[in-house]
N, C-alpha and C positions, 0 to 999 in steps of 0.2 A: 642404909641402902647405897649400893655402889653403882647405880645406874649412871651417875655422872662420870664414872671412870670409863664408860664405853664411848666409842666414837659417836658423833652426833647422828649419823645415819642409823646406827643400831638403836640408839635412844628413840629416835623418831618412829622407827618401825614398831618397837615394843609398845610405846605409848599409844600408837594407833590401834592397838588391840582393845583399848579401853573405851569408855563412853565419853560423853560430853565433858566430864570433869577433867579430862586430860587436854582439852582444847587450848587452855592458856599455855601449857608447857609446849605443845606442838607449835603454836604460833611463835613462841620465843625461839625455838629451834629453827623454824623456817626463816626467821629474821637474820640468822647467821649464815655461815658458809656450809653448804651441803654438797657433797660429792655425789652427783646424781647417778653416775655409773656404779658406785659402790652401793648406793641404796637400791638400784635396780637389781644388782646381784643378790643382795639379801632378800629382797621381795620375791625374786624368782625361787630361791631356796624354800621360802615359806609359802609359796603360791598366793602371795598377798597382793599382787599388782592391781587387779581390778578394784578391790576395796580401798587400797591405799590411795590410788589416783582419785577416786571419788571423794575420799575424805579430805585430801589436800585441796581439791578444787572447791569444796564447800568452805574450807577455812580461808583459802586465799584464791578467789576466782581468777585473779590476774596472774597467778603463778604458772610458770612453765616447768613441768616436772621432767622435761627432757624427752627426746625422741625415743630413746631406748625403753624407758618406763612406760610411755604411752603405747608403744607397739606391743610390749609385753602384756599390758592390760587388755588390749584389743584381741590379741591371739588367745589369751586365757579365757576371755568372755566367749569368744567364738567356740572354743573347745568345750566350754561348759554347756552350751546349747547342744552340741553334738553328743556329749556324754548323757545329757538328759534324755534325748531321743533313744539312744542305744540302751539306756537303763530301762526305759518303759517297754521297749520291744522285748528285752530279755525277761523282764518280770512277767509280761503277758505269756511268753513261751513257757516259763516255769509254771505259771498258774494253769495253763492248758494241760500240763503234764501232771498236775495235782501235787506240786512241790511247793511248800512254804519256804520263803527265803526272807530273813530279817535283814534290813538295811543297817549296816554298822557304820560307825564313825561319820564321815562327812555326808554320805548319802542319806543316812537316817536323820541327822540333825537338820539337813536342808529341808526336810519335810515336816519337822516337828518343832524345832527351836527358832528357825529363821522364817521371816515373812515371805521371802522369795528363794527359789532354788539357787539362783545365781549369787545370792548373798553369802553362800558358803563355797568358796573356790575349792576344787579338788582335781586330782589328776587320775584317780582310779575309783573303782567301785568295790566295796567289800560286802559280801553276802554271807550270812551265817545260815547253814542248813544242817539238818539232823544227819548224823553219820551214815545212817542207812539210806539217806537220799543222795549221798555224794555221787555214786556212779551214774544214776539217771540224770542228776543235775549237770554233771560234766557232759553227758551226751547232748543234753538240751543246749548247752552253751556252744558246743562244736557245730550244732545244726543251726545256730542262730547268728552266725557270722563272727564267731570268736575262734581264734586259732592258738595252738600251743607251739611255741618255738623250742624244740627239744635241745638244739645246739646252744641257744641262749640261756635257757633255764632247764637244765637236766632234771628229770623227775627224781633221780636218786638223792639229790640234795634236799628234796622236800619230803622224803619218806616219813620222817618223824616231826614234820612241821605242823603248824596249826592251820595251814591252808594249802591247797594245791598250788602248783606253779601258776603264776599269773597267766591269764589268757590275753592275747592282744587282739585288737580290732582288725579283722581281715581286710577292711577297707583302707588300712594304712594310717588311720588317725592315731595321734599319741594318747590313746585311751586304753586302759587295761581293766581287767576284772579279776577278783580273787574269790574263790569259794572256801569259806572257813568252816572248820568243825570245832574250833575253839577261839577264844578271844585273845589269847596270849601265846607266846612261844612255848614250845614243849619244855617241860622241866620247871615251869613257873610254880610258885608256892601258893597261889591264890585260890580260894574256895569259891570261885565264881563259875559254877557249872553251866556250860552252854545249854544244857537241857532246861535249866531254870530260866535263863534269858529267853529262850524260845517260848517257854510257857507264859512268861510275864509280858511278852511283846504286845504292843498296841496295834490295832488295825485303824488305818487312817484312809477315809475315802478320798480318791483323787482322780478326776477326769474319767469317770466310768470304771475305775478299777480300785482295788484296795491294796495299799502298801503296808508292810509290817515294819515297825520300828521298835527298838527296845523300850522298856519302861524308863521313865525319865531318870530314876535313881541309878539304873544300870548304865544309862548313857553317861551320867556324871562320873560314876565310879570308873567306867572303862576309860574315859578321857584322862582321868588322873593316873591310872595304872599305866596306860599306854605311854604317857609322857614321862612319868617319873621312873618307871621300871623299863619299859621297852626302849625308850630313847635316852634314858639316864639323865633327863633334864638338859640334854644338849642338842636336841632337834625338835622342831615343831612347836616352839614356844608361842609364837604369834597365833597360830591356828588354835592351839589348846586354850590359851587365855581367852581368846575371843569366843570360843565355844562355851567356856565356863560362864561368861557373861550372858550369852544367849540362853543357855539352859536355865540359869538362875532367873533371867528376865521373864521366863514363861509363867512364873508364879506357881508352878506345879511341884516344886521341890519341898518335901516335908523334911526339914533338916534333921530332926531327931531320928526319923527313919533312915536317913542317909548315914548318920553317925553309926547306927546299929549295923547297917549293911557293910560299911567300911570295916568295922571291927570284926564282924562275922567272917568276912572274906579275907582277912589279914591284909587289907589294903589301907589301913589307917595312916601309916607314915607316907605312903604315896599320895594320899589325898591331902594330908597336911601340907607337904612341901609344894604341891601343885597349886593349891588354893592360896598358900602364903606368898609364893612368888608372884602369882597373878595380882594379888593386892599390892605387893611392893613395887612392881614395875609398871602396872597398867591401871592401878586404882580400881580394880575389880573387887568389890566388897563381898565378904562372907561374914555371916553373923559371928561375933566374937566367941560365943560359947561353942561354936562348931570347931574353930581353930584350937581353943583350949582343950576340947575333948579329944582331938586327934593328935595333938602335939606330942612327940616323943619326949621322954624325960631327958633334959640336958640343961646346962647352965645358959644364962642369957648371953654370956660372952661367946660360947660355942655356937649358939644359934645364930648370932649376928655374923660370926666369921664364916659359917657355912652358907648363910644367906648371900654374903658378898661373893663367895666362891661360885655358887650356883648362878648368880646373876651374870657374872663375868663370862660364864660358859654357855649362856642361852643362845648366842649367835656366834658364828665363826669369825672372831676378830682377834687382833694381836693381844688383846687384854686377857684372853682366855688362858686357863692353866695349860702350860705346854707339855706336861708330863702325864702320860696315860696312867702310870702307877699311882701318882698322887691324886689324879681325878678319881680313880677307883677307890682309893683310901678315903677321900672326902665323901664320896657317895655312900660308902659303908658307914661312916660316922653319922651321916644324916639319916640314913634309912634304918640303921640298927637292925639288920636282918635277923640276928639271933633273938633279940628281945621281941621283934615283931612276929615271931613264929615262922620265919621263912626257912629255917634249917640251913642247909648248905646251898640252897638255890641262889644263883646270882645271874644277872641278866647277860653277862658276857660268857656264860658257860652253857651247857645243855645243847640243844639243837642248833643254836647260833654257831657253834664251832664247825658245823658242816660247811659253812660258807667261807671258811678260812683254810684252804688247802695249802699244803707245803709247795713251795716253788720248785720247779724242775731243776736238776743240777746245773744246767747252763745259765740259769738266772740267779744263782745264789750270790755271785759277785755283784750283780746289779742290786740285789736286795741289801747286801752289806753296805754298798755305797749310799743307798737311800737311807739306811739307818744312820750312817755317819752324818749325812746332811740334816736328818731330823734332830740328831743330838746337838748339832751346831745351832739349829734354829731354837732349840730349847734354851741354850745358853744365852742367846740374844734376847729372847722374850721373857725369860724368867724374872729378871729385875722388874719389868713393868707389871707383871702379874702380882709379884709380892708387894710392890708399892700400892697397887690397887686394892689388894686384899686388906691392907692395913687401914 
């Protein structure tokens, strides 16, 4: 494990995704020097501030986490309450229109895996609806206080996307909502049909209404695929690992059923690496036979090398791999797309390309200068990455 090669702030944040078993390691880190501004930045990227501040206060009541982190936690908690109210108003409006909407990711887990809504920080709402319900659902959102900013999010960029352009809160709060027709970006190789997820969804009674959330195995599978494929294990680590712990902690996971689902949907390698890394950096345990069943065939040396590489890239620090091409190569070595049945599908191709348009002629010189600076940065950081990888 190369967690020790990361800065103390990154170690602290990742360990905070785990349970009580990581308390001794957290206390040890808190006894050393912590750059609170750096920790605040990482916590903001992972939307972890409220949970992190609460965890640190329980470990060290006398500790002052810094003004920045405290304010970030307060603002995030306030926004969570706003999001909760807007979510319920929107669900009531959709229900009145006869439209079923399944709560994906954070919103779904907040109602099924966590004891309180605010235990699962989030900045947006993801709703899965049947394709034929998309036009009326869009009309309901526009009539319920959501707006679409065409200049900020042009519709043509989302034509082949798995969700409509995000809608912003007309009241000006930093909250958005997305209407999904699929769970992954277009061109993905996974056999996780949205119709099946809608069919298996659970109904949970809540304050006089019913909310729909995915089956617990679909939630676990989606979390793994979203992290390992959608984010290429380079974003959302803290949220994902903590979600894995919460889902597993419900006691509702039938692991043999999950193994079968992961294989049937071609998500086995995504599940292996997500679960394996969660255990490595946050002590989030998965039954050993599950990891053995999902593990792609490779030598122990390659496994450990890839593990160190992926851990170094979980958060944006100077220890991460500085080369995009090398990161893509290492990702392919770990995911083994051909052996996994993914064909030519890759997470950096397909509809994602729509979001990377060529720069206008006047900005090409600026782009060339930026590439030069990037290459210089690679030269500076490569030795540290290589030493950490060893």
